[in-house]
MARKOL-450935 format. One record per atom (N, C-alpha, C, O): residue in three letters; x, y, z. Coordinates in steps of 0.05 Angstrom, whole numbers, plus 5000, padded with zeros to 4 digits. Layout:
# residues N
alaXYZ ...
***
This chain:
# residues 372
met796339228063 met798139028075 met799638878058 met798438758040 asn802438858059 asn804338658046 asn803738428058 asn803838438083 ile803138208048 ile803037908059 ile804237728047 ile803337648026 leu806237648055 leu807337388044 leu806937118052 leu808137038072 ile805536958040 ile804536678043 ile806536468037 ile807036398013 ala807636358056 ala810236118046 ala810435888067 ala812235868084 pro808335718062 pro808335448079 pro809735288068 pro810235308045 asn810635058084 asn812034828081 asn809434608079 asn807234678088 ala809834358068 ala807934208067 ala806834098094 ala808234138114 phe804433978096 phe803533888123 phe803633518112 phe802033408097 lys805633428124 lys807133208117 lys804633008120 lys802933038137 glu804532798101 glu802232558098 glu799832718104 glu798232658122 cys799532928090 cys795933048095 cys795733238066 cys794033178049 ala797733488061 ala797033618037 ala799933728035 ala801533758054 gly800533788003 gly802933908001 gly802834188003 gly800734318006 gln805334268001 gln805534598005 gln804134837986 gln803435067992 ile803934667960 ile802334877937 ile799734887948 ile798635097953 glu798534647951 glu795834627960 glu795134817986 glu793034937987 ile797134828008 ile796734948027 ile796735298026 ile795635468040 ala798435318006 ala799335638004 ala796735737986 ala796135977987 ser795535597971 ser793435647956 ser790635667975 ser789035857972 leu790435487990 leu788435538013 leu788935758028 leu787035908032 ile791435838040 ile791536068057 ile791036298039 ile789636478048 asn792036328013 asn791536537996 asn788836647990 asn788136877985 ser787036357991 ser784236457983 ser783036568004 ser780736648001 asn784136608027 asn782636738051 asn783536998054 asn782337158069 phe785837068039 phe786437348043 phe786437528011 phe788037708006 glu784737457998 glu783937547968 glu782237747974 glu779937737965 thr783337997991 thr781438247988 thr783438477980 thr785838457976 asp782038687979 asp783438947977 asp784939057996 asp786239257994 ala784638898019 ala786339008043 ala789238888045 ala791038968060 phe789238668024 phe792238498025 phe793538527999 phe791938547980 arg796438547990 arg797638467969 arg799138247977 arg800738227995 ser798238047960 ser799537747973 ser801837667955 ser801537697930 thr803837577962 thr806137437947 thr805937107956 thr805737067980 val805936937941 val805536667949 val807636537937 val808236557913 ile808936407956 ile811636287951 ile811636017966 ile812436007990 pro810935827955 pro811035507969 pro813935427976 pro815835417960 leu814035378002 leu817435288015 leu817535008008 leu815534858005 ser819934948006 ser821234698005 ser823434688019 ser824934878014 asp824434518039 asp827334538050 asp827934248042 asp829634138056 gly827234108024 gly828133838014 gly827033628021 gly827833408014 gly824533668042 gly823233448046 gly821133398026 gly821333428002 asp818633308042 asp816133248025 asp815733518010 asp816233738018 gly814533427983 gly813633627969 gly815833777951 gly815033947936 phe818333737953 phe820433877942 phe820133867912 phe820434077899 leu819433657902 leu819233627876 leu816933817862 leu817233967843 glu815233757874 glu812633957859 glu813234257863 glu812334407846 val814634367884 val815534667885 val817134697868 val817134917856 cys819334497861 cys821434557839 cys820134557812 cys820934707795 lys818034377808 lys816634387777 lys814734677774 lys814034767753 gln814234777797 gln812634967795 gln814535227786 gln814135377767 arg816535247804 arg818535447807 arg820035447779 arg820035647765 phe821335237773 phe823135187753 phe821635147725 phe822835197704 his819335067725 his818034957696 his819234687692 his820234667670 leu819234507706 leu820334277697 leu818434087679 leu816034117678 thr819733907667 thr818333727655 thr818633437667 thr820833317667 glu816233317678 glu816533097693 glu816632827677 glu815432787656 gln818232647689 gln818532367677 gln818632167701 gln819332227724 val817931937691 val817531727711 val819131497705 val819431417682 tyr820331387727 tyr822231147725 tyr821030957748 tyr820131017770 glu821530687737 glu820730477754 glu823130427772 glu825030397758 ile823730417793 ile825830317815 ile824930157836 ile822530137843 pro826730037848 pro825929887874 pro824730067896 pro825530297899 ala823329967908 ala822430057938 ala824529997954 ala826429857949 pro824030127976 pro826230068001 pro825629828016 pro827129748033 phe823229698010 phe822529438023 phe821529168004 phe820329187983 asp822228948016 asp820728748004 asp820928707968 asp819228607954 gly823328817959 gly824028777936 gly821528907914 gly821628837891 ala819429087923 ala817429157911 ala818629377891 ala820929477894 lys816729457870 lys817529607850 lys815529927860 lys813429927872 ile816830127850 ile815330397849 ile815630547831 ile817830557821 ala813730717819 ala814130877799 ala815331147813 ala814131247833 cys817331257804 cys818531537817 cys818231737795 cys818831707771 lys817131947805 lys817332177787 lys820132377786 lys821232407807 val820932477768 val823532637773 val822432917757 val820432897744 gly823833167757 gly823533397748 gly825833437723 gly828133367731 trp825633507703 trp827633537682 trp827933807678 trp825933907686 lys829833987670 lys830034197661 lys829534167626 lys830333937620 lys828734267607 lys827434207582 lys830034127570 lys830033917557 asp832734287573 asp834434147553 asp835533917571 asp837733847563 lys834833827585 lys835833617600 lys838933577614 lys840133367615 ser839633837623 ser841833927629 ser841933867663 ser843933767673 lys839633937677 lys839433877703 lys836333707711 lys834233747699 ile836833537731 ile835033407740 ile834433457769 ile836333477785 phe832033467778 phe830833547807 phe829633257821 phe827533167813 ile831033127842 ile830032897852 ile829332957882 ile830833087897 glu826332827894 glu825932847917 glu826332527930 glu825332317922 ser828132567953 ser828832277961 ser826132177973 ser825831937974 ala824232337983 ala821632257999 ala819832147979 ala817732047986 asp820532167947 asp818732027929 asp820231687925 asp819031517911 ile822631637938 ile824031457931 ile823931217956 ile823330977955 leu824731397981 leu825531288002 leu823231388029 leu823531298051 gly821531548024 gly819731648041 gly818231508057 gly817531288048 leu817231598085 leu815331518097 leu812231508079 leu810431338083 lys812131698062 lys809731668045 lys809531428025 lys807431378014 ile811431298022 ile811231068003 ile811530808020 ile811230608007 val812030778041 val812930568062 val810830538080 val810530698099 pro808930308073 pro806530238087 pro807530228121 pro809630128127 ile805830338140 ile806630278165 ile807530048177 ile809130068196 asn806729798169 asn807529538175 asn810029478161 asn810729238162 lys811429638150 lys814129578133 lys815929798147 lys818329798142 arg815229948162 arg817230128175 arg818330078196 arg817430108219 asn820829988186 asn822829878206 asn825329898191 asn826129738174 pro827030198198 pro829130258183 pro831330098187 pro832830108168 ile832129938209 ile834029758210 ile834129558182 ile836229498172 leu831629468171 leu831429278147 leu831529458123 leu832029338102 leu831129708121 leu830829828096 leu832829958085 leu834630048099 asp832829968058 asp835530098048 asp834730328021 asp832330388017 ser836730408006 ser837030667992 ser837330557966 ser837330717948 lys837630287961 lys837730237935 lys836730357908 lys837730377886 gly833830447920 gly832130557893 gly833930817883 gly834630847860 leu834530957902 leu836131207894 leu838431097877 leu838731217856 gly839630957880 gly842830907869 gly842030797840 gly843430857821 val839730637837 val838330537811 val837830737793 val838530727769 leu836430977806 leu835831187789 leu837731357782 leu837631427759 leu839731447797 leu841731537793 leu843931447772 leu845131597757 lys844431167773 lys845631027749 lys844031017724 lys845331037703 thr841230997724 thr839630977701 thr840031267685 thr840231267661 ile839931497699 ile839431777686 ile842431857676 ile842931997656 met844031747691 met847131817685 met848031667659 met849531767642 thr846831407656 thr847231237634 thr846031357606 thr847331377585 gln843131447613 gln842131497592 gln841831787577 gln840931827554 glu842831957596 glu843032297587 glu845032387586 glu845932487607 ser846232397565 ser849732517560 ser849632817570 ser851532907583 ser847032977561 ser847433287569 ser846933337597 ser846533577604 leu847033107618 leu846133177643 leu848733267656 leu850733117656 asn848733547669 asn850833597686 asn850833697716 asn852733757730 asn847933707722 asn847333807751 asn844933627761 asn842733637751 ile845433467783 ile843133357791 ile842633507818 ile844633617826 val840433537833 val839433687853 val837833467867 val836033357856 ile838833397894 ile837033227908 ile835933347930 ile837533457946 gly833633357935 gly832033457963 gly831633187977 gly830532987968 ile833233238006 ile833132998021 ile831833078046 ile832733268059 gly829532918055 gly828532938078 gly825532718076 gly824632598056 gly824632728103 gly822032548100 gly822632258094 gly820632118088 thr825132148093 thr825631888090 thr824631638112 thr824331708136 ala824231398105 ala823831218120 ala826331048129 ala826430888148 thr828531108110 thr830530948114 thr832731098135 thr832431328143 asn834830928142 asn837031028156 asn838930878154 asn839730728171 asp839930928128 asp842130648119 asp844530838116 asp846630698115 leu844931058115 leu847531258111 leu847731248084 leu850031308076 gly846131198065 gly846231208035 gly847830958023 gly848030947999 leu848930738039 leu850130528031 leu848930368010 leu850230267992 gly845630338013 gly844230217989 gly845230337964 gly846730217948 ala844430607961 ala845130757939 ala847730677931 ala847830557909 ala849830707944 ala852530627933 ala853130357925 ala855030307910 ser851730187933 ser851729927934 ser851629847895 ser853029697881 ile849729977890 ile848929997857 ile851630117842 ile852130087819 phe853030247859 phe855330317838 phe858130187849 phe860330277843 gly857729977865 gly859929737872 gly860329697899 gly861729487904 leu859429857920 leu859829827942 leu859529537952 leu857629407942 lys861229407971 lys860729157982 lys861629158008 lys863429308014 leu860228978026 leu860528968058 leu861528678060 leu860628498045 leu863528628081 leu864628448086 leu864528328114 leu864728498132 asp864228098120 asp864328018148 asp867127888158 asp869027878144 asp867127808181 asp869527668191 asp870927488176 asp873327468176 asp869127338160 asp870227088143 asp870327208117 asp870727068098 gly869927458114 gly870127588082 gly868027548065 gly867927648042 lys866127418076 lys863627388061 lys861727648054 lys862027838070 tyr860127678038 tyr859227918031 tyr856527938048 tyr854927758048 leu856328148061 leu853628188081 leu851428378067 leu852128588056 pro848528298066 pro846528448056 pro847128698066 pro847728718090 ile847028928048 ile847229228058 ile844429278069 ile842429358055 ile844429238093 ile841929418110 ile843129448136 ile844729278146 pro842229688148 pro843329778172 pro844129548198 pro845929588215 arg842429328196 arg842829138216 arg845529018219 arg846628918239 asn846329048196 asn849128858193 asn851129048197 asn853428948198 tyr851029348200 tyr853529508192 tyr855229428218 tyr857629408214 glu854229378244 glu855729268262 glu858029048258 glu860229038270 leu857128898241 leu858428638235 leu860628658213 leu862128478208 val860528918199 val862528968178 val865428968185 val866329118201 lys866928788173 lys870028838182 lys871728938159 lys874028998163 asp870828948138 asp872129058112 asp870029178095 asp867729118102 leu870429338074 leu868829398052 leu870229448028 leu872729488028 ile868929448008 ile870029457980 ile869329707969 ile866829727967 trp870529887960 trp869530127950 trp870730297926 trp872230467935 glu870530307903 glu871830487884 glu870930737876 glu869330707858 gln871230987881 gln870031247875 gln869331197843 gln871031137826 pro866731237839 pro865531217808 pro866631497796 pro867431687809 arg866431467768 arg867131717757 arg864931847747 arg863931757726 ile863832067760 ile860732227759 ile861832477746 ile863632597756 val860532557721 val860832767709 val859332987721 val860133217723 ser857332907728 ser855033117742 ser855433227765 ser856333077783 lys855033457770 lys855233577797 lys853133467810 lys851033437797 ile853233357842 ile850833307855 ile850433567876 ile852333657889 glu848233647879 glu847733797899 glu845433707914 glu843333647903 ile845933717945 ile844133607965 ile842433817978 ile843734017986 ile840033827981 ile839034027995 ile837533928018 ile835433808014 thr838333958045 thr837133808063 thr835533948082 thr836034188089 asp833233788094 asp831233928110 asp831933998139 asp830634158153 val834133878145 val834833908174 val838233948173 val839533828156 glu839334108190 glu842034098194 glu842833978222 glu842434108242 asn843833738223 asn844533568241 asn846833378239 asn847233278217 pro848233318255 pro850533168250 pro849832888244 pro847632818253 leu851332698231 leu851132428233 leu850832258253 leu849332058253 leu852332328273 leu852932188295 leu852132338322 leu852332588325 gly851332168340 gly851232298368 gly848232338380 gly846332218371 glu848132528401 glu845732528411 glu843532668391 glu841132608394 asn844232808374 asn843032978350 asn843132848324 asn842332958304 gly844232578326 gly845132508299 gly842632398284 gly840332458289 ala843432228264 ala841032148246 ala839331928262 ala836831948261 ala840431728277 ala839231458290 ala837931568318 ala835731488328 arg839631768329 arg838031778359 arg836332038355 arg835032128375 ser836232168335 ser834132468327 ser831832348313 ser829632448317 phe832032148298 phe830032128277 phe828531858268 phe826431828256 ala830831608281 ala829931358270 ala827731278288 ala826631068281 arg826531418312 arg824631308324 arg822031368316 arg820131238323 gln822031618297 gln819231668288 gln819031448259 gln817031378247 lys821331378256 lys821431218228 lys820530928238 lys820030748222 gly820330878262 gly819230608263 gly821430428278 gly821130188280 ala823530548289 ala825530438306 ala825330388333 ala824230558347 ser826330168344 ser826030178371 ser828830248384 ser830630308368 glu829130238408 glu830730378425 glu833430178421 glu835830258421 lys832629928418 lys835529768415 lys836029808385 lys838229868377 asp833929768365 asp834829858337 asp836730098332 asp838630098316 ile835830328349 ile836930618348 ile840330568359 ile842030668344 glu841030438379 glu843030378390 glu845130208366 glu847430278360 ile843729988357 ile845129818331 ile845829968310 ile847929918298 met844330178304 met844930338276 met846930548283 met848930578268 glu846630698305 glu848730828312 glu851630718316 glu853630838307 ser851730468331 ser854030368331 ser855130258299 ser857430268291 gly853130158288 gly854230048258 gly854930308241 gly856730288223 phe853630558245 phe854530838229 phe857830858239 phe859730888224 glu858130838265 glu860630928274 glu862630688263 glu864930748256 asn861730468263 asn863030258253 asn864230288220 asn866530238213 ile862630358206 ile862930398174 ile864530678172 ile866630678158 ile863830888183 ile865631148184 ile868931078193 ile870831198182 lys869530848214 lys872030828221 lys873130648201 lys875530668198 ile871930468187 ile873630348166 ile874030488143 ile876030458129 leu871830668136 leu872430878109 leu874731028120 leu876731048105 arg875031128142 arg877331318150 arg880031128148 arg882131218138 lys879930878159 lys882530708160 lys883430658131 lys885830668124 lys881430608116 lys882530498089 lys882730768071 lys883730758048 lys881831008081 lys881831238065 lys880231238038 lys880831308015 leu878031148048 leu875831098022 leu873731318023 leu873131398046 gly872531408005 gly870931638004 gly871331938013 gly873331998025 ala869832078008 ala870432378012 ala869532418046 ala867532548051 ile870632348060 ile870232428093 ile870832638103 ile873132688106 thr869032828110 thr869633118120 thr869633098150 thr868632898159 asn870433248164 asn869633348194 asn867333338202 asn866633228222 ile865333508179 ile862533488188 ile860933358162 ile860833468140 leu859733078171 leu858032948161 leu855032988163 leu853932918184 asn853733098145 asn850633138145 asn848932928157 asn849232708146 gly847432938174 gly845432718183 gly842632678172 gly841032508179 ala842432848154 ala839832898143 ala838932628126 ala840632508114 gly836432558126 gly835132348111 gly836432068122 gly837531918106 gly836331998147 gly837131798158 gly840731748146 gly841431528139 gly842131908146 gly845031948136 gly845131908106 gly847231828094 leu842831958096 leu843331988064 leu845532188058 leu847632138045 ala844632418068 ala846332668062 ala849632598064 ala851332648046 ala849932498086 ala852832428095 ala853932198067 ala855932248054 gly852331998064 gly852831768047 gly853631938015 gly855431878000 met851532148012 met852232217983 met854432397985 met855532437963 gln855632528007 gln857832638009 gln860532488006 gln862532557993 ile860132248021 ile862532078022 ile863131907999 ile865431857993 phe860331807982 phe861031647963 phe860731777938 phe861731667919 phe859432007933 phe858932147907 phe859632447907 phe858532597891 asn861532537927 asn862832787925 asn860432937927 asn860633117910 ala858132957941 ala856233097932 ala856833357948 ala858433337967 ile855433617943 ile855633837953 ile853133927971 ile850933917961 ile853434007995 ile850934028015 ile850434358012 ile852034538019 lys847834398000 lys846734697995 lys844834708020 lys843234528025 pro845234908034 pro843434928060 pro840335008048 pro840035168030 ala838134878062 ala835734988057 ala835435258054 ala833935368037 ser837035398074 ser836335688078 ser837835828048 ser837036038039 asp839435718040 asp840535848006 asp838635757991 asp837635937978 phe837535527988 phe835735427967 phe833335637969 phe832435777950 ile832535627995 ile829535818002 ile829736087991 ile828036197976 phe832236208001 phe832236507992 phe833336577968 phe832436777957 glu835236437956 glu835636457932 glu834736327904 glu834136467884 asp834536077905 asp833135987885 asp830235947886 asp829235877865 leu828835977906 leu825836017908 leu824936337912 leu822636407907 gly826636477921 gly826636747910 gly825136897931 gly823437067925 ile825736857959 ile824536967986 ile826837297985 ile826137517992 asn829337217975 asn830837467976 asn830237667950 asn831537867947 asn828337607935 asn827337787912 asn825137967917 asn824438137900 leu824037927940 leu821038077941 leu821438347935 leu823638447942 ser820038477924 ser819638747916 ser819038917942 ser819139157942 tyr818438787962 tyr817138997990 tyr818438838011 tyr819438608009 asn818238988033 asn817938868058 asn815238758070 asn813238908075 pro815238508074 pro812438398082 pro811438528108 pro813138558126 asp808938618113 asp808038648141 asp806838448155 asp806438448179 ile806038238138 ile804737978152 ile805937758137 ile806237748112 ile806637568156 ile807937328143 ile806737068153 ile806837028177 ile805636868137 ile804436688140 ile805936398131 ile806236318108 thr806836268152 thr808136008145 thr807135778159 thr805035808171 gly808335558159 gly808135348172 gly808035088162 gly808235078137 glu807734848177 glu807934588168 glu806334428185 glu805234528204 gly806134148179 gly804433968192 gly804933908221 gly803133848236 ala807833918229 ala808233898258 ala810034048266 ala812333978262 phe809734298280 phe810934508290 phe812134448314 phe810534438333 asp815234398320 asp816434278341 asp819834358340 asp820934518325 ser820834198359 ser823934278361 ser825134238333 ser827234348327 gln824034108319 gln825734008295 gln825634218271 gln827234248253 thr823034358277 thr822634588258 thr824534868259 thr824735038242 leu825934838287 leu828335018289 leu831534938278 leu833435088274 met831134628275 met833534558261 met834034588229 met834934418214 lys833334828223 lys833934988199 lys831934818180 lys832734728159 lys829334768189 lys827334698170 lys825635008159 lys825935238167 ala824034878139 ala823335188126 ala822435428142 ala823135658142 ser820135268159 ser818435518171 ser821035648193 ser821435888197 gly822335448202 gly824035608226 gly826335768207 gly827435928221 ile827235768185 ile828735898172 ile827736128168 ile829136318173 leu825036178157 leu823036458151 leu822936548178 leu823236788181 ile822636428199 ile822336558228 ile825036658233 ile824936858247 glu827436588226 glu829836688237 glu830537008217 glu831537218221 lys829436888195 lys830237118170 lys829137398182 lys830437608185 phe826637358188 phe824537558191 phe823737638220 phe821737778224 arg825437548242 arg824537608271 arg825137848276 arg824237928298 asn826538028261 asn827538328274 asn826738448251 asn828038658248 ser824938398233 ser824338558217 ser821838748215 ser821338898196 gly820638708235 gly817738838244 gly815538748235 gly813338858240 ala815638548222 ala813338348205 ala812338198229 ala813538138249 arg809638148222 arg808137958245 arg808137688228 arg807137668206 ile809237518241 ile809137258236 ile807336998249 ile807436908272 phe805736908227 phe803536778240 phe803936418226 phe804136368202 ile803836248245 ile804635978239 ile801435828238 ile799835828257 ile801135728217 ile799535518216 ile800535238212 ile802135178194 cys799735098226 cys800634808231 cys798534588240 cys796334648250 gly799234338235 gly797534108242 gly797134088274 gly794934068286 ile799434088284 ile799934018310 ile802234188320 ile803934258303 ser802434278346 ser804734438354 ser805634348378 ser803834258392 asp808234338391 asp809134268415 asp809634538433 asp811534688430 pro807434568454 pro807334788468 pro809534928480 pro809435168484 glu811534768485 glu814434838498 glu815734998480 glu817235178488 ile815334928451 ile816835108430 ile816235378429 ile817735558420 glu813835428440 glu813035678440 glu814435948456 glu814336188451 asn815435808477 asn817335948495 asn820036068481 asn821336268486 lys820435868462 lys822835968444 lys823236158419 lys825336218406 leu820136228416 leu819536418393 leu820336698395 leu820436788418 pro820936838378 pro820737178379 pro817837218391 pro816037058395 ala818137508394 ala814937578408 ala813537608384 ala811237518386 asn814137708359 asn812437708338 asn811737478320 asn810837498297 val812037228334 val810936998319 val808536858339 val808736828363 lys806636808327 lys804136728335 lys803436418328 lys804236388305 ile802536198335 ile802335978331 ile798735868327 ile796935908344 phe798535758305 phe795635658306 phe795335368295 phe795235318271 pro795335188313 pro795534938310 pro792334848299 pro790534908314 ile791734728279 ile788734708270 ile787734508287 ile785334508291 ile789334318301 ile787934108317 ile786234218341 ile784834088355 lys786734478342 lys784834618366 lys781734668357 lys779834698371 tyr781834688334 tyr779034698323 tyr777534428321 tyr775134428314 phe778634218327 phe777133918324 phe778033758351 phe779933808366 lys776433568353 lys776833368374 lys779233248376 lys780433228397 asp780533148348 asp782933008355 asp784733038329 asp784033178310 glu787232898329 glu788832948301 glu787232828278 glu786932958257 lys786032578281 lys785432488259 lys782632658247 lys782132638224 glu781332788261 glu779132938253 glu780133178241 glu778933278222 ser782533288250 ser783333538238 ser784533478211 ser784033628192 lys786233248207 lys787033168183 lys785433148164 lys785833228141 lys782632998173 lys780732988152 lys779333258147 lys778233258125 asn779233448159 asn778033718155 asn780133958152 asn779534198155 tyr782733868144 tyr784734058145 tyr783934308131 tyr784534528141 lys782434288106 lys781634498096 lys780234748108 lys780734978103 met778234628125 met776334808141 met777934848167 met777135038180 gly779934718178 gly781834848198 gly783735028186 gly784635208199 ile784234998164 ile786335298154 ile784135518148 ile784535758151 lys782235438139 lys780435748136 lys779535848164 lys779236088166 met778935678188 met778735738215 met781435888225 met781236098238 ala783435798218 ala786235908230 ala785936238206 ala785936448218 cys785736258188 cys785936508173 cys784036678184 cys784636918186 asn781636618193 asn779736808200 asn780936888228 asn781337128233 glu781336738242 glu782636828269 glu785037028266 glu785437228280 ile786636948245 ile788737168242 ile788037428232 ile789337628239 lys786137458216 lys785037668201 lys783437818225 lys783638058223 arg782037738243 arg781437838264 arg783338018285 arg782938238294 ile785537848289 ile788137938303 ile788938168288 ile789538378300 ile789138168259 ile790238378249 ile788838588247 ile790038808247 val786538578245 val784338828245 val784238948272 val784339188272 his784138818294 his784238908319 his786638998329 his786439108351 asn788938968317 asn791339058331 asn793039218309 asn795239318316 
***
């Protein structure tokens, strides 16, 4: 049987390369011909996937953290000729680097990304392409923090400068911005396709899981609306009719302030990571991620794979940490979910023993394949 093993990361547990290797180790028999392609939709693990796929050279930069003026060491991946760089926003602004007691997106900013971009643009004259994977962020600041490093300023009703954090966006009466001259093309890979504003937007869909209260969410939503209104009125920035809300509005901010091009995660997965280049039609597909829920179907990696192969005749198995039972009713008949939490007493134990859980899920999948 031809088997495609293509999981996403198990966020805050294990990366997609390790997960793919663990799954593959359970199918290394003469009964299966395996192809292993760890997936990334721009979120956690994006850089590691790109390093493996594109043979990148790693470099570390010291940049500001999103909280308390702390400093962090941020890894990036360079092509050997320094013409192209790959950046993972989760390594700069992610939940994985923000302590739980600091997770309050109304107070966090994306300045670290701005510092990183300005540093590499200044130092590397051969750079002509910047690829940023956006997802897994702890911030919800519309990318204004990053833009502030390039000169963005917010002013209140008295003409005084406001600190650039989301709590203040409602108070902004004017802003100063001059489009910087950026030679390099900036491409954005987004882990979800959702609008900036509204019920499915950045604040109302994702800020809660980043630590925001209901009041904070409404303040941030109102603040985003205010900033966009001012930008439109002053005809500043590249504001399109469709602004992407991924990364707490970071994708939209990169569109507005840096003329970034949005590359859907599906294109990145199929073209750049090579799913479209398979030399055979898979009989079995094993994918998955940490939490399989409604967000998965918002063009996240596993959801993208399900959509592509739903009518292919392949059998699709989802290995995940946890799953939303309601989502199973929305899946095609050829898809079956295996949340590894079911093998343990609780989520904490399943995270601690995820290797054993993946092995148990793989054994169950093999039994199903053999008997059906």
